[in-house]
C-alpha positions in Angstrom: -36.7 -52.0 -16.3 -35.4 -48.6 -15.1 -32.4 -47.0 -16.7 -29.1 -46.9 -14.8 -27.5 -43.5 -15.0 -23.7 -43.0 -15.1 -22.8 -39.7 -13.4 -19.9 -37.8 -11.9 -19.8 -35.2 -9.1 -16.9 -33.0 -8.0 -16.2 -33.8 -4.4 -13.4 -32.0 -2.6 -11.8 -31.2 -5.9 -12.0 -34.8 -7.3 -14.3 -36.2 -9.9 -16.2 -39.1 -8.3 -18.1 -41.5 -10.6 -21.3 -43.1 -9.5 -24.1 -45.2 -10.9 -27.6 -44.2 -10.0 -31.0 -45.8 -10.6 -34.5 -45.8 -9.2 -37.0 -43.2 -8.0 -35.3 -40.4 -6.1 -38.1 -40.5 -3.4 -37.7 -44.3 -2.8 -35.8 -45.7 0.1 -32.1 -45.4 -0.6 -29.4 -48.0 -0.7 -25.7 -47.2 -1.2 -23.5 -50.0 -2.7 -19.8 -49.8 -1.7 -17.4 -52.0 -3.7 -14.2 -53.7 -2.7 -10.7 -54.3 -4.1 -9.7 -54.6 -6.9 -13.0 -53.7 -8.6 -15.4 -50.7 -8.7 -19.1 -50.1 -9.0 -18.8 -52.4 -12.1 -19.3 -55.3 -9.7 -22.9 -54.1 -9.1 -23.8 -53.6 -12.8 -26.3 -56.5 -12.8 -27.6 -56.1 -9.2 -28.6 -52.4 -9.7 -31.4 -53.1 -12.2 -32.8 -55.7 -9.9 -33.2 -53.1 -7.1 -34.1 -50.0 -9.1 -37.9 -50.5 -9.3 -38.3 -50.2 -5.6 -35.2 -48.4 -4.3 -33.0 -45.3 -5.0 -29.6 -47.0 -5.7 -26.3 -45.2 -5.6 -23.0 -47.0 -6.3 -19.9 -44.9 -6.3 -16.3 -45.7 -7.5 -13.8 -45.0 -4.7 -11.1 -42.5 -5.5 -8.3 -44.5 -7.3 -10.8 -47.1 -8.7 -13.0 -47.5 -11.7 -14.0 -44.2 -13.5 -13.3 -41.9 -10.5 -10.2 -39.7 -10.5 -7.0 -41.6 -9.6 -4.5 -39.0 -8.4 -1.0 -40.4 -7.7 -0.1 -41.5 -4.2 2.3 -38.6 -4.1 -0.7 -36.2 -4.6 -3.3 -37.8 -2.4 -2.9 -39.6 0.9 -4.8 -42.8 0.3 -6.3 -44.1 3.6 -9.6 -45.6 4.4 -10.4 -42.5 6.5 -9.9 -40.4 3.4 -12.0 -42.6 1.1 -14.8 -42.6 3.7 -14.6 -38.8 3.9 -15.0 -38.5 0.2 -17.9 -40.9 0.2 -19.6 -39.0 3.0 -19.3 -35.7 1.1 -20.6 -37.3 -2.0 -23.7 -38.6 -0.2 -24.2 -35.2 1.4 -24.0 -33.6 -2.0 -26.6 -36.0 -3.3 -28.9 -35.2 -0.3 -29.0 -38.6 1.2 -29.7 -38.4 4.9 -31.1 -41.9 5.3 -29.9 -45.0 3.5 -29.2 -48.7 3.7 -25.6 -49.8 3.1 -24.4 -52.8 1.1 -20.7 -53.3 1.6 -18.2 -55.8 0.2 -14.5 -56.1 0.9 -13.0 -52.5 1.0 -16.5 -51.2 1.0 -16.9 -52.5 4.6 -14.4 -50.3 6.4 -15.6 -47.4 4.4 -19.2 -48.2 5.3 -18.4 -48.7 9.0 -16.9 -45.2 9.1 -20.1 -43.8 7.5 -22.2 -45.6 10.1 -20.1 -44.5 13.0 -20.0 -40.9 11.7 -23.8 -40.6 11.3 -25.5 -43.6 12.9 -28.9 -41.9 12.6 -28.6 -42.1 8.8 -28.3 -45.9 8.5 -31.5 -47.7 7.9 -30.0 -51.2 7.4 -26.7 -52.9 6.8 -26.0 -55.6 4.2 -22.5 -57.2 4.3 -21.5 -59.5 1.4 -18.0 -60.8 2.3 -17.4 -57.4 4.0 -15.5 -58.0 7.3 -16.3 -56.5 10.6 -14.7 -59.0 13.0 -11.3 -60.5 13.7 -13.0 -63.9 13.2 -13.3 -63.2 9.4 -9.6 -62.9 8.6 -8.2 -66.0 6.9 -4.6 -66.2 8.2 -3.1 -67.6 5.1 -4.1 -64.6 3.1 -3.6 -61.8 5.7 -0.2 -62.7 7.2 1.6 -60.9 4.3 -0.6 -57.9 4.5 -0.1 -57.5 8.3 3.7 -57.9 7.8 3.7 -55.2 5.1 1.6 -52.8 7.1 3.9 -53.2 10.1 7.2 -53.0 8.3 6.8 -51.8 4.7 9.9 -52.3 2.6 11.8 -54.6 0.2 11.4 -57.6 2.5 7.6 -57.4 2.8 6.4 -55.6 -0.4 6.9 -58.4 -3.0 4.4 -60.7 -1.4 1.6 -58.0 -1.4 2.6 -56.6 -4.8 1.8 -60.0 -6.3 -1.8 -59.3 -5.4 -1.8 -56.6 -8.1 -1.3 -59.1 -10.9 -3.9 -60.5 -13.1 -3.5 -64.1 -11.8 -4.1 -63.0 -8.2 -7.1 -60.9 -9.4 -8.5 -63.8 -11.3 -8.1 -66.0 -8.2 -10.3 -63.6 -6.2 -13.1 -64.2 -8.7 -13.0 -67.9 -9.3 -11.6 -69.4 -6.1 -14.3 -71.2 -4.2 -16.8 -71.1 -7.1 -18.1 -74.6 -7.8 -18.3 -73.9 -11.5 -15.8 -71.2 -12.4 -17.0 -71.2 -16.0 -20.0 -69.1 -14.9 -17.7 -66.2 -14.0 -17.0 -63.9 -17.0 -13.3 -63.2 -17.7 -14.4 -59.7 -18.3 -14.4 -59.2 -14.6 -10.8 -59.8 -13.8 -9.5 -58.4 -17.1 -11.4 -55.2 -16.4 -10.1 -54.9 -12.9 -6.5 -55.8 -13.8 -6.4 -53.2 -16.6 -7.4 -50.5 -14.2 -4.9 -51.6 -11.5 -2.2 -51.7 -14.1 -2.6 -48.0 -14.9 0.6 -46.0 -14.4 1.0 -45.1 -10.7 -2.0 -47.1 -9.5 0.3 -49.7 -7.9 1.4 -47.1 -5.4 -2.3 -46.3 -4.7 -3.1 -49.9 -3.9 0.0 -50.5 -1.9 -0.9 -47.4 0.3 -4.3 -49.0 1.0 -2.7 -52.3 1.8 -0.5 -50.6 4.3 -3.4 -48.8 5.8 -5.7 -51.8 6.1 -4.5 -52.6 9.6 -6.0 -49.3 10.8 -9.5 -50.7 10.1 -9.2 -53.3 12.9 -9.5 -50.8 15.8 -12.9 -49.7 14.4 -14.4 -53.2 15.0 -15.3 -52.7 18.7 -16.9 -49.4 17.8 -18.9 -51.1 15.1 -20.0 -53.9 17.5 -21.2 -51.3 20.0 -23.1 -49.5 17.2 -24.8 -52.8 16.2 -25.8 -53.5 19.8 -27.1 -50.0 20.6 -28.7 -49.1 17.3 -30.3 -52.5 16.7 -29.9 -51.7 13.0 -31.2 -54.6 10.8 -28.3 -56.6 9.4 -28.1 -59.1 6.6 -24.9 -61.0 6.1 -24.8 -62.9 2.8 -21.4 -64.6 2.3 -19.5 -66.9 0.0 -18.6 -69.7 2.4 -15.5 -70.7 0.4 -13.9 -67.2 0.5 -10.3 -67.5 1.6 -9.9 -63.8 2.2 -12.8 -63.3 4.6 -14.0 -66.6 5.9 -17.5 -67.6 6.9 -16.7 -67.1 10.6 -16.8 -63.4 9.7 -20.4 -63.6 8.6 -21.5 -65.7 11.6 -19.9 -63.2 14.0 -22.4 -60.5 13.1 -25.1 -62.5 15.0 -23.2 -61.8 18.3 -24.0 -58.1 18.2 -26.7 -57.4 15.7 -30.2 -58.1 16.9 -31.8 -60.9 14.9 -29.1 -60.8 12.3 -30.0 -62.7 9.1 -27.0 -64.8 8.0 -26.7 -66.8 4.8 -23.7 -68.8 3.8 -23.7 -69.6 0.0 -21.5 -72.1 -1.8 -19.4 -69.5 -3.6 -16.4 -67.3 -3.2 -15.4 -63.7 -2.6 -17.4 -62.1 -5.5 -20.8 -63.8 -5.1 -22.6 -61.5 -7.5 -20.7 -63.1 -10.4 -21.8 -66.6 -9.6 -24.9 -66.3 -7.4 -26.6 -63.1 -8.5 -30.1 -64.3 -8.3 -29.6 -65.9 -4.9 -28.0 -62.8 -3.4 -30.7 -60.6 -5.0 -33.4 -62.8 -3.6 -32.1 -62.6 0.0 -31.5 -58.8 -0.4 -34.9 -58.0 -1.8 -36.6 -60.0 0.9 -34.6 -58.4 3.6 -35.1 -54.8 2.3 -38.8 -55.4 1.8 -39.1 -56.4 5.5 -37.0 -53.7 7.1 -37.6 -50.8 4.7 -41.0 -51.6 3.5 
C-alpha cells in the first residue's frame, strides 16, 4: 500500500494543508470535502485509489489543518475558497484531473470546472448538489432565510448546526446501522468548528451558500457541451441533499452513472467499500 503524505503549501499568503498519494505521473483525482469536515473524510478512501491514481485532497481555508483566519481578516465565500483551490492546483502543476466532490466541495468543484473546463477529465459527486432538485426543504428553509436576512431572528436556527449534536446527526442520520460510524468523525469535526472565531467563518459560508444556486444553469450547460463523464454515488437517505439531486445529473450529463445507496450524507463512513468499488470501476473506464 502506498504512503499518504501530509503536506502544506503557501497559497496567496495562506497555509493550505493537503493529503497526497500515488504516482505523480498517474491520472490525477482531486477530492474536495464538505461541511463540517476536512480531507479527514477521505482518510480511508485515498489508500484505495493511490496504486493507480495521483490523489490530492486539500483542506479548505477555515477547515481541518489549513489556516483559519478570522472572518474579520478574510472574506469567506465559495468564490474565495474556489480561488484558493485553483491556485493550489496550479502550484502543484495539475492541468488535467478528475474531481470528487461532496457537500461544500461541490460548489467549489463546479467553479473549478467552469473556470477551466478543459482540465476536467471526469466528475464524481457523492452527495454534492448541482440541481435545485437536491435541496431538502426541511433542512434548507432556515439557511435560505438566514442568507436573505441575516440577524438575530434568523441566526439561531443556523447556529444550531455548529453544535456537536447537529454534526453527529449529519453522520448517522439515514445510516441503517449507526454503530458502524465512528464517533471520532463527529468529535473531530465538532472540535475544529468549536475553535475560537470559527463560528463566524461557518456563518459567513452559510450566508453565502445561496450564491451557489445561480451557477447551476452554467454547470448544466457545461455537462451538456463537454460530455464529461459523470458518476453520482449518493446516500438515498440524505436529508440535506436528497436522492433527486443525484438523479438530476442524468438530465444533462451524457450517460451519467447514478447509484443510490442505503446510507446518509457521509457514505464513506458506512459504505466505503461500495463507494470505492463504483469509483474504481468508473475511473478505470473513463481514465484508463
